[in-house]
C-alpha positions as CSV (number, residue, x, y, z in Angstrom):
1,M,-15.4,38.6,45.6
2,T,-14.8,41.0,42.8
3,S,-16.0,40.4,39.3
4,F,-12.4,40.3,38.2
5,T,-11.6,37.6,40.7
6,R,-14.6,35.6,39.6
7,R,-13.6,35.8,36.0
8,G,-10.1,34.7,36.9
9,L,-11.4,31.7,38.8
10,L,-13.7,30.8,35.9
11,V,-10.8,30.9,33.4
12,S,-8.6,28.9,35.7
13,S,-11.4,26.3,36.1
14,I,-11.8,25.9,32.4
15,A,-8.1,25.7,31.8
16,L,-7.8,22.9,34.4
17,A,-10.7,21.1,32.9
18,F,-9.1,21.0,29.5
19,A,-5.5,20.6,30.7
20,P,-5.2,16.8,30.6
21,T,-6.5,16.6,27.0
22,V,-4.3,19.5,25.8
23,F,-1.3,18.0,27.6
24,A,-1.9,14.5,26.3
25,Q,-2.1,15.8,22.7
26,S,0.9,18.2,22.9
27,D,2.9,15.5,24.6
28,Y,2.2,13.0,21.8
29,P,3.7,10.4,21.4
30,S,4.3,9.4,25.0
31,K,4.2,5.6,24.5
32,P,4.9,3.1,21.7
33,I,3.1,3.5,18.4
34,T,1.8,0.5,16.5
35,F,2.0,0.4,12.7
36,V,-0.4,-2.1,11.4
37,V,0.5,-3.5,7.9
38,P,-2.1,-5.4,5.9
39,F,0.5,-7.7,4.3
40,A,3.1,-10.2,5.4
41,A,6.6,-9.5,6.6
42,G,8.9,-8.9,3.7
43,S,6.3,-7.3,1.5
44,A,6.9,-3.8,0.2
45,T,4.5,-2.2,2.6
46,D,6.1,-4.0,5.5
47,Q,9.6,-2.8,4.5
48,L,8.4,0.8,4.1
49,A,6.6,0.7,7.5
50,R,9.8,-0.5,9.2
51,A,11.9,2.2,7.6
52,L,9.4,4.9,8.6
53,G,9.2,3.4,12.1
54,Q,12.9,3.5,12.5
55,S,13.0,7.2,11.7
56,I,10.1,8.1,14.0
57,T,11.7,6.2,16.8
58,E,14.9,8.1,16.4
59,K,13.0,11.4,16.4
60,T,10.5,10.7,19.2
61,K,12.5,8.2,21.3
62,Q,9.3,6.1,21.4
63,P,9.3,2.5,19.9
64,V,7.3,1.9,16.7
65,V,6.0,-1.7,16.6
66,V,5.2,-3.1,13.2
67,E,2.3,-5.6,13.4
68,N,1.6,-7.7,10.3
69,K,-2.1,-8.6,9.8
70,G,-2.1,-10.2,6.3
71,G,-5.1,-11.8,4.6
72,A,-8.4,-11.0,2.9
73,S,-6.7,-8.4,0.7
74,G,-5.9,-6.2,3.7
75,M,-9.4,-6.2,5.2
76,I,-8.3,-7.8,8.4
77,A,-5.8,-5.1,9.1
78,A,-8.1,-2.3,8.0
79,Q,-10.9,-3.5,10.2
80,A,-8.5,-3.8,13.2
81,V,-7.3,-0.2,12.8
82,A,-10.8,1.1,12.2
83,K,-11.9,-0.4,15.6
84,A,-8.8,0.7,17.5
85,P,-8.8,3.7,19.9
86,A,-8.6,7.0,18.1
87,D,-5.6,8.2,20.1
88,G,-2.9,8.1,17.4
89,Y,-1.1,5.1,18.7
90,T,-2.5,2.7,16.1
91,V,-1.7,3.6,12.5
92,L,-2.5,1.8,9.3
93,I,0.4,1.7,6.8
94,T,-1.4,0.6,3.7
95,T,-1.9,0.9,-0.1
96,N,-4.6,1.5,-2.7
97,T,-5.6,-2.1,-2.1
98,T,-7.5,-1.3,1.1
99,H,-8.4,2.3,0.3
100,A,-9.3,2.4,-3.4
101,A,-9.7,-1.1,-4.9
102,N,-11.3,-3.3,-2.3
103,E,-14.7,-1.6,-2.4
104,H,-14.9,-2.6,-6.1
105,L,-13.6,-6.1,-5.6
106,Y,-15.9,-7.2,-2.7
107,K,-19.6,-7.0,-2.3
108,K,-19.3,-6.2,1.4
109,L,-16.4,-4.7,3.3
110,S,-15.8,-5.1,7.1
111,Y,-14.7,-1.4,7.1
112,D,-15.5,1.9,5.4
113,P,-12.4,3.2,3.6
114,V,-13.6,6.8,4.1
115,K,-15.8,7.0,7.2
116,D,-13.7,4.8,9.4
117,F,-10.4,6.6,8.9
118,A,-8.5,9.8,9.4
119,P,-6.1,10.4,6.4
120,L,-2.6,11.2,7.6
121,S,-0.3,11.4,4.6
122,G,0.7,9.8,1.3
123,L,4.0,7.9,1.6
124,G,5.1,6.7,-1.8
125,K,4.2,5.6,-5.4
126,G,5.5,2.9,-7.6
127,G,5.0,0.3,-10.3
128,Q,5.1,-3.5,-10.6
129,V,7.0,-6.0,-12.6
130,L,5.7,-8.9,-14.6
131,V,7.8,-12.0,-13.7
132,V,8.0,-15.6,-14.7
133,P,10.3,-18.4,-13.6
134,A,13.8,-18.2,-15.1
135,G,13.3,-21.5,-17.0
136,A,10.0,-20.5,-18.5
137,P,9.8,-20.9,-22.4
138,Y,8.7,-17.3,-22.9
139,K,11.4,-14.6,-22.9
140,S,9.2,-11.5,-23.6
141,V,5.7,-10.2,-23.0
142,G,5.0,-10.9,-26.7
143,E,6.0,-14.6,-26.4
144,L,4.0,-14.9,-23.1
145,V,0.9,-13.5,-24.8
146,A,1.4,-15.8,-27.8
147,F,1.8,-18.8,-25.5
148,A,-1.3,-17.9,-23.6
149,K,-3.4,-17.4,-26.7
150,A,-2.3,-20.8,-28.0
151,N,-3.0,-22.4,-24.6
152,P,-6.2,-20.7,-23.3
153,G,-6.8,-21.4,-19.6
154,K,-3.6,-23.4,-19.1
155,L,-1.5,-20.6,-17.5
156,S,-2.1,-19.1,-14.1
157,F,-1.1,-15.9,-12.3
158,G,-0.8,-15.3,-8.6
159,S,-1.5,-12.2,-6.6
160,G,-1.2,-11.2,-3.0
161,S,-2.7,-7.8,-3.2
162,S,-5.4,-6.0,-5.1
163,S,-2.8,-4.1,-7.0
164,S,-1.2,-7.3,-8.2
165,R,-4.7,-8.8,-8.9
166,V,-5.9,-5.9,-11.0
167,A,-2.6,-5.6,-12.8
168,G,-3.0,-9.3,-13.9
169,E,-6.6,-8.9,-14.8
170,M,-5.7,-5.8,-16.9
171,L,-3.1,-7.8,-18.7
172,K,-5.7,-10.5,-19.5
173,Q,-8.2,-7.9,-20.8
174,L,-5.8,-5.8,-22.9
175,A,-3.9,-8.8,-24.3
176,G,-7.0,-10.8,-24.9
177,V,-5.8,-13.9,-23.1
178,D,-7.4,-16.4,-20.7
179,I,-5.2,-16.9,-17.6
180,L,-6.4,-18.4,-14.3
181,H,-6.2,-16.2,-11.2
182,V,-4.8,-17.8,-8.0
183,P,-5.2,-15.6,-4.8
184,Y,-2.6,-15.4,-2.0
185,K,-2.4,-13.6,1.3
186,S,0.7,-11.7,0.2
187,N,3.0,-11.3,-2.8
188,P,5.9,-13.0,-1.1
189,L,3.8,-16.1,-0.7
190,A,2.8,-16.0,-4.3
191,I,6.5,-15.6,-5.3
192,T,7.2,-18.8,-3.3
193,D,4.7,-20.8,-5.4
194,L,5.9,-19.1,-8.6
195,L,9.4,-20.3,-7.8
196,G,8.0,-23.8,-7.0
197,G,6.1,-24.0,-10.3
198,Q,2.6,-24.0,-8.8
199,I,1.7,-20.9,-10.8
200,N,3.2,-19.5,-14.1
201,L,3.5,-15.8,-13.7
202,M,2.6,-12.8,-11.6
203,I,2.8,-9.0,-11.6
204,T,4.4,-8.0,-8.3
205,D,5.9,-5.0,-6.5
206,V,9.5,-4.4,-7.4
207,S,10.9,-4.9,-3.9
208,T,9.4,-8.4,-3.7
209,G,10.4,-9.4,-7.2
210,V,13.9,-7.8,-7.8
211,P,15.8,-9.9,-5.3
212,Q,14.6,-13.1,-7.1
213,I,15.3,-11.4,-10.5
214,K,18.9,-10.5,-9.5
215,A,19.4,-14.0,-8.1
216,G,18.5,-15.4,-11.5
217,K,15.5,-17.3,-10.2
218,L,12.9,-15.1,-12.0
219,R,12.8,-13.4,-15.4
220,A,11.4,-9.9,-15.6
221,L,9.3,-9.4,-18.8
222,G,7.8,-6.0,-18.3
223,Y,7.1,-3.0,-16.0
224,S,3.6,-1.9,-15.3
225,T,3.7,1.9,-15.5
226,Q,4.3,4.1,-18.5
227,K,7.8,4.8,-17.3
228,R,10.6,2.2,-16.9
229,S,11.8,1.3,-13.5
230,A,15.2,2.8,-12.4
231,Q,15.8,-0.6,-10.8
232,L,15.2,-2.4,-14.0
233,P,16.2,0.0,-16.8
234,D,16.6,-2.7,-19.4
235,V,13.1,-4.1,-18.8
236,P,10.6,-2.5,-21.2
237,T,7.2,-1.3,-19.9
238,I,4.4,-3.8,-20.7
239,A,2.9,-1.2,-23.0
240,E,6.3,-0.9,-24.8
241,A,6.4,-4.7,-25.1
242,G,3.2,-4.7,-27.1
243,V,0.2,-4.5,-24.8
244,K,-1.0,-1.0,-25.8
245,G,-2.6,1.2,-23.1
246,Y,-1.2,-0.8,-20.2
247,D,-0.6,1.4,-17.2
248,M,-1.1,0.2,-13.6
249,G,0.8,1.7,-10.6
250,Y,0.3,1.6,-6.8
251,W,0.6,3.9,-3.8
252,F,1.3,3.8,-0.1
253,A,-0.4,5.9,2.5
254,A,-1.0,6.2,6.3
255,Y,-4.4,6.4,8.1
256,A,-5.5,6.6,11.7
257,P,-8.9,5.6,13.1
258,A,-11.7,8.2,12.5
259,N,-12.1,10.9,15.1
260,T,-8.4,10.9,16.0
261,P,-7.8,14.4,17.5
262,A,-6.7,17.0,15.0
263,P,-3.5,17.9,16.9
264,V,-2.5,14.3,16.9
265,V,-3.3,14.0,13.2
266,A,-1.1,17.0,12.5
267,K,1.7,15.6,14.6
268,L,1.6,12.3,12.8
269,N,1.5,14.0,9.4
270,Q,4.6,15.9,10.4
271,L,6.4,12.8,11.7
272,L,5.5,10.7,8.6
273,N,6.5,13.5,6.2
274,S,9.9,13.8,7.9
275,A,10.3,10.0,8.0
276,V,9.7,9.7,4.2
277,S,12.7,11.9,3.7
278,S,14.9,9.8,6.1
279,A,17.9,7.8,5.1
280,A,16.1,4.5,5.9
281,A,13.2,5.5,3.7
282,K,15.5,6.6,0.9
283,S,17.1,3.2,1.0
284,F,13.7,1.5,0.6
285,F,12.7,3.8,-2.3
286,D,16.0,3.2,-4.1
287,M,15.7,-0.5,-3.6
288,S,12.0,-0.8,-4.5
289,G,12.1,1.5,-7.5
290,S,9.3,3.5,-6.0
291,E,9.3,7.2,-5.2
292,P,8.6,9.2,-2.1
293,W,5.3,11.1,-2.0
294,T,3.9,13.1,0.8
295,T,0.6,15.0,1.3
296,T,-1.4,16.9,3.8
297,P,-4.4,14.9,5.3
298,Q,-6.8,16.8,3.0
299,E,-4.7,16.2,-0.1
300,L,-4.7,12.5,0.7
301,S,-8.4,12.5,1.1
302,Q,-8.9,14.1,-2.3
303,F,-6.4,11.8,-3.9
304,Q,-8.1,8.8,-2.4
305,A,-11.4,9.8,-3.8
306,A,-10.0,10.3,-7.3
307,E,-8.1,6.9,-7.1
308,T,-11.2,5.1,-5.9
309,Q,-13.1,6.3,-9.0
310,K,-10.2,5.3,-11.3
311,W,-9.8,1.9,-9.8
312,G,-13.5,1.3,-10.0
313,K,-13.4,2.0,-13.8
314,V,-10.4,-0.3,-14.3
315,I,-11.9,-3.1,-12.3
316,K,-15.2,-2.9,-14.1
317,A,-13.5,-2.7,-17.5
318,A,-11.4,-5.8,-16.6
319,G,-14.6,-7.7,-16.0
320,I,-13.9,-8.5,-12.4
321,T,-17.0,-9.6,-10.5
322,P,-17.1,-8.5,-6.8
323,E,-16.7,-11.5,-4.6
């Protein structure tokens, strides 16, 4: 056997040995993908996940199944994805709740926001709206703050995410009021109790709050970021309404389990970036008042690190003690 032949056989053997892996990755996706959402059906994250899934299904001809695992401020879902096979078929569609805020809100997490995940892409950014029942006696942020100061400890606010929780705590801190916090598994569940009179107010994502505002069941008092919402142009920002320095937004992003193969991460990044620009996603962004936002995996990693530091400072300044 010549040396040329031996080299040829060696190259062929190596190619055959690696062929299944290369093929499996280049053929991705070859079966249904599961999008795990840390919040209940109907939440903003759930709506975005379904819009993205619709676009990816149209493009790949593979079903995208949305699985809601609400509870524990997203920790149940995050832990489930962290422990899932690192093959690209389980993706966490989440927010700053699980990947920037929770490590400052809880003494012990069931997952590591950095080590347990492979960043895929940013998906969107947005703000929240301060809402009260339509029949509430306060018609502005100023009136609400005045009522709270005159009745310390008598008002309560609900939250179904860390974004909502920290937004409420920031209001308490900057306005100098004493309002009781009531936790929920998701913002839609908190809205239900707000409508039923069990709690007095909440700061929620626009997609959850706007339908009730337009139906006349809730009154919008203020928007949480420095810029007014396109969905609620007549609603002043909370800072405009008198709570100086108030600014609290949120973001959506996608993560796979750590050690997901780089080619699969690249393919998912491509699919998600394309899906964010789809008609279905545009409908979500228009309805929710949020904005599309895409990144490379590395950009998301760097952004997450900066946001984790920012949220840590906000949470500490708000006087929130880790549970």
